[in-house]
N, C-alpha and C positions, 0 to 999 in steps of 0.2 A: 503493500500500499504505500509505503514511504518512496518508493521508487516511482510509482506513476505520479504522485503528488511533486515530487522533485522534477520529472518529465515536464509535467504542466507547467511548473512555475519557470522552467528554462524556455519553453516553447512560447508562452505568451510575450516574454520580454523580447525575443528575437522576432516574433511576428509583429509587435507594435514598432520596434526598429526598423523592420523592413518596410512596414506600412509607412510609417514615417518619411523613411527615404523615398518611397513610391510617391508620396504625395508631395514632396519638397521637389523632386524630379518634374513632376507633373506642373507644378506651380511654376517652377522656374521656366520650362518648356513654353507655357503660355504665355509669360511675360516676355521671353526671348522671341516668340513668334509674334506677339504685338509690337515689339521694337525693331523686328528687322526691316532693313531697308527693301523697298519694292524691287522687283526685277523685271525686265521684259516680259516675263511670264505674265505680269499683271496688265499688260496692254492686251488689247482684244487681238487675239490670232487672226480673226477673220479679218479684220480691219488691217492689220499688218500684210497680210497675203495679199488683200484687195490693192492698197497702197502700192506695193511692189509690182503687182502683175500690170498695173496702169504704167507704171514707170518703164516697164520693159516693153509694153506695147507701143509707147510713145517713141521710145529710143528705135525699135524695129522699124518705125515708119520715118525715122529721120526728124522726130519733133524734139522741140527743147523740153527738159525737165525743169520745173520750177519748184520752188519751195512751197508756195500757196496750195497747188491742189493736193500737194503729197500730205502738207500738214492737215488740210481739210479732211483727206480720206482717212489719215490715221488716227485723228483725233476725235472725228466725228462732229467738229465744231464747223458749222456751215456759215462760213463768212467768204464772202466774194470780195475781190478787189485786190490791190498790192497789199504786199505784207506791211506796210508802213501806215496803211489806214486800218488795220484789224483791231488795234488797242481802241479807238474810238469807235468803231461799229460795234464792238462787243459791248460797250457801255451799259446799255440797258438790256442786252439780250443775255449775256452770259455772266457769271461771277468772274471778278479779276482780283488780283494781289499779288503780294511780292513774296509769298511761300511757294516754293517749287513743290508739285503734286506729279505722280506718275500719271500720264494721259493729258497734262496740261500743255498748252502752247506756250512757249517763251516767244515773246514780242519782242524783237529787236527794233529800235528806233532807225530812221534812216541817217546816213552819214555820207560825206562826198564820196567815199569809196563804195558805198552800199546805198545808193539814193532810193532805191524801192523799198528798204528795209528787209526784214528777214523774219522767218517764223521756224521754229524747231519744236519738236514734241519730247517731251521729257519721258524718259523711258525707264530710269533708274534714278533714285537717290543715293550718293554715295556718303554725304556727310551734309552738314547745314549749309556748307560752303562749297560743295561739287554735286553736280549732277550728271548723269549720261543723257545725251540726246540722239534721236534720229532725226535728219533732215535732208532736204534735197537742195542741190544747186549749190552747195556752200563751195563745193569744187565742182567747176562749171559741168553742167549735164549730167552729176552723177548723184546717187544717194549715199549718204554717208551715214552708217550705221554703229551705234554705240562710241559716239564721240564724247570725250568729256568738256564740260564747261565748268569753269571756276568763277565763284563770285570774289570779285577784288575791289567792290565797292567800300567806301570808306566807312559807312554805317551798317555793313553786312546786310543790305537791303535789295541785293540782286539788280541793282541800278547801273551796274559796270561790270563786265564778264570779259574773260578770256576764253577762246574756244580753242580746243585741242586741232591743231591743223594737221598734224601726223602723230602717230602714235608717242604719248609722252613729252610732245612738244606743243607749248601753248603760244597762240600768236598775238596779234593786236589787242588793244582794248575796244570794247563796243559797248555802247550805251543801250540799256534794255528799259522797255516799259515796265515790264512786269509778265505774270501769267495769267493766262486766259484759262479758265476751269470748264471742262466739257459738263453737260447736264448729264444727270444719272441715267436718263433714258437715251442718251445720244451716243 
């Protein structure tokens, strides 16, 4: 009888210890899942496929690939016109802000070297000061996937960025309006 009582006393502490460990691992997993950075998998794969298919069709016909149709197809944000006009056109239709989010369109301001502006779609968030974007026509007539963009603004508000021109190499400074967020149903 003492043996079975002894076994019971040793099993329960182990069980509770194992249960506590399992619960702790579960809670940590839950928190780490909530805290993880989104990845390309969070972009709608059907939209990605459609956007790339349309680019390939245009290139096959000898047509120019532009950032606006690509960003519109990939993000679902239905704005027309030059990239420099997207920020203003989104004003009363889409939420806008200066926090990056996967699927949001980064709206670049027009500059002397980029008079029509530019738009890119956030595909991943690396840190609070670095994101990964997919965009078209950064390199003439091509789609650039998984390019880094770093916030170099004085106030950490994404108003000035540097874009990865080649792997690991960041180019000039570019002014940014902010981010245009797709609608949940878009």
